[in-house]
C-alpha positions as CSV (number, residue, x, y, z in Angstrom):
1,M,-30.7,-22.5,-51.1
2,S,-31.0,-25.8,-52.9
3,A,-28.0,-28.1,-52.9
4,A,-27.8,-28.6,-56.7
5,P,-28.1,-25.6,-59.0
6,P,-30.2,-25.9,-62.2
7,P,-28.2,-27.1,-65.2
8,A,-28.4,-23.7,-66.8
9,M,-26.4,-22.2,-63.9
10,R,-23.7,-24.9,-63.9
11,P,-20.4,-23.8,-65.4
12,R,-19.6,-25.4,-68.8
13,R,-16.3,-25.9,-70.6
14,E,-16.8,-25.3,-74.3
15,P,-14.1,-26.4,-76.8
16,G,-12.5,-23.4,-78.4
17,G,-13.8,-21.0,-75.8
18,S,-17.2,-19.4,-75.6
19,A,-19.0,-16.1,-76.0
20,P,-17.6,-13.4,-73.7
21,R,-19.4,-13.2,-70.4
22,P,-18.8,-11.6,-67.0
23,Q,-17.4,-13.7,-64.3
24,I,-17.3,-13.2,-60.5
25,R,-14.3,-14.0,-58.3
26,I,-14.7,-13.8,-54.6
27,L,-11.5,-12.6,-52.9
28,F,-10.6,-13.5,-49.3
29,R,-7.6,-11.7,-48.1
30,K,-5.2,-12.2,-51.1
31,A,-6.6,-15.5,-52.3
32,I,-9.5,-16.2,-54.6
33,A,-11.9,-18.0,-52.3
34,M,-14.3,-18.8,-55.2
35,G,-14.4,-18.3,-58.9
36,P,-15.4,-20.0,-62.1
37,G,-12.5,-22.5,-62.2
38,K,-13.2,-23.5,-58.6
39,A,-16.9,-23.9,-59.4
40,E,-16.0,-26.2,-62.3
41,L,-13.6,-28.2,-60.0
42,L,-16.4,-28.7,-57.4
43,H,-18.7,-30.0,-60.1
44,A,-16.0,-32.4,-61.4
45,I,-15.5,-33.6,-57.8
46,E,-19.2,-34.2,-57.5
47,R,-19.2,-36.2,-60.7
48,T,-16.1,-38.3,-60.1
49,G,-16.0,-38.6,-56.3
50,S,-12.2,-37.9,-56.5
51,I,-9.9,-34.9,-56.6
52,S,-7.4,-36.8,-58.8
53,A,-10.2,-37.9,-61.2
54,A,-11.6,-34.4,-61.3
55,A,-8.1,-33.0,-62.0
56,R,-7.6,-35.4,-64.9
57,E,-11.0,-34.5,-66.3
58,M,-10.1,-30.9,-66.2
59,D,-6.6,-31.5,-67.6
60,M,-4.8,-30.1,-64.5
61,S,-2.3,-31.6,-62.1
62,Y,-3.5,-33.3,-58.9
63,R,-1.3,-30.8,-57.0
64,R,-3.0,-27.8,-58.6
65,A,-6.5,-29.3,-57.8
66,W,-5.5,-30.1,-54.2
67,L,-4.2,-26.5,-53.8
68,L,-7.5,-25.1,-55.1
69,V,-9.5,-27.3,-52.8
70,D,-7.3,-26.4,-49.8
71,A,-7.7,-22.7,-50.6
72,M,-11.5,-23.1,-50.6
73,N,-11.5,-25.1,-47.4
74,Q,-9.3,-22.4,-45.7
75,S,-11.5,-19.6,-46.9
76,F,-14.8,-20.7,-45.5
77,R,-16.1,-21.4,-42.0
78,Q,-16.7,-25.1,-42.9
79,A,-15.0,-27.5,-45.3
80,V,-16.2,-27.3,-48.9
81,V,-14.7,-30.6,-49.8
82,S,-14.1,-33.6,-47.5
83,T,-11.6,-36.4,-48.3
84,E,-11.1,-39.9,-47.2
85,T,-7.8,-41.7,-47.5
86,G,-7.2,-45.3,-48.3
87,G,-9.5,-48.1,-47.2
88,Q,-11.1,-50.8,-49.3
89,K,-12.7,-48.3,-51.7
90,G,-9.4,-46.4,-52.1
91,G,-10.6,-43.2,-50.5
92,G,-12.2,-40.3,-52.3
93,A,-13.6,-36.8,-52.0
94,R,-17.0,-35.3,-51.9
95,V,-18.4,-31.8,-51.9
96,T,-20.0,-31.3,-48.4
97,P,-23.5,-30.1,-47.9
98,F,-22.0,-26.7,-46.9
99,G,-19.9,-26.7,-50.1
100,Q,-23.0,-27.5,-52.2
101,E,-24.8,-24.5,-50.6
102,M,-21.8,-22.2,-51.1
103,L,-21.6,-23.3,-54.7
104,A,-25.3,-22.7,-55.3
105,R,-25.1,-19.3,-53.8
106,Y,-22.0,-18.4,-55.9
107,L,-23.7,-19.6,-59.1
108,H,-26.8,-17.6,-58.2
109,M,-24.7,-14.5,-57.7
110,E,-22.9,-15.1,-61.0
111,A,-26.2,-15.5,-62.9
112,K,-27.7,-12.4,-61.2
113,A,-24.6,-10.3,-62.1
114,A,-24.7,-11.5,-65.7
115,S,-28.4,-10.6,-66.0
116,A,-27.8,-7.1,-64.4
117,V,-25.2,-6.2,-67.1
118,E,-26.7,-8.0,-70.1
119,K,-27.4,-4.9,-72.1
120,E,-24.0,-3.3,-71.3
121,M,-22.3,-6.7,-72.1
122,A,-23.9,-6.8,-75.5
123,E,-22.7,-3.3,-76.2
124,F,-19.2,-4.2,-74.9
125,V,-19.0,-7.4,-77.0
126,S,-19.8,-5.3,-80.1
127,L,-16.5,-3.5,-79.5
128,M,-14.5,-6.7,-79.5
129,A,-12.5,-8.1,-82.4
130,K,-14.2,-10.7,-84.5
131,L,-12.7,-14.2,-84.5
132,P,-11.4,-15.2,-88.0
133,M,-13.5,-17.9,-89.7
134,V,-11.6,-21.2,-90.0
């Protein structure tokens, strides 16, 4: 698998929500090993090189972001995110090559699942309440 997924497969935050779509969460024991929020966090870490900057970008606490990273690192055979503390550059974080591969595979599964239920999803969405026009 390639390290970086194509832009169309990357998760996006859209103001005010987005059209309903299926999402995959991978459970490992009782924890969510991988899901859409963790995918978004990994992309933010890739962009910023920092867990704290990624957390700020996503409007979440550093503690929450750290717990999500720790859950991912504990769920997989290799680290998904590596960190460096202190130093002249002030430390930082990066998504490991293993983490990039895992993320690409997850995004591929999510896209494949969405494609597989596209017709049913359209029918399901037709049953949903319409949002009021503002």
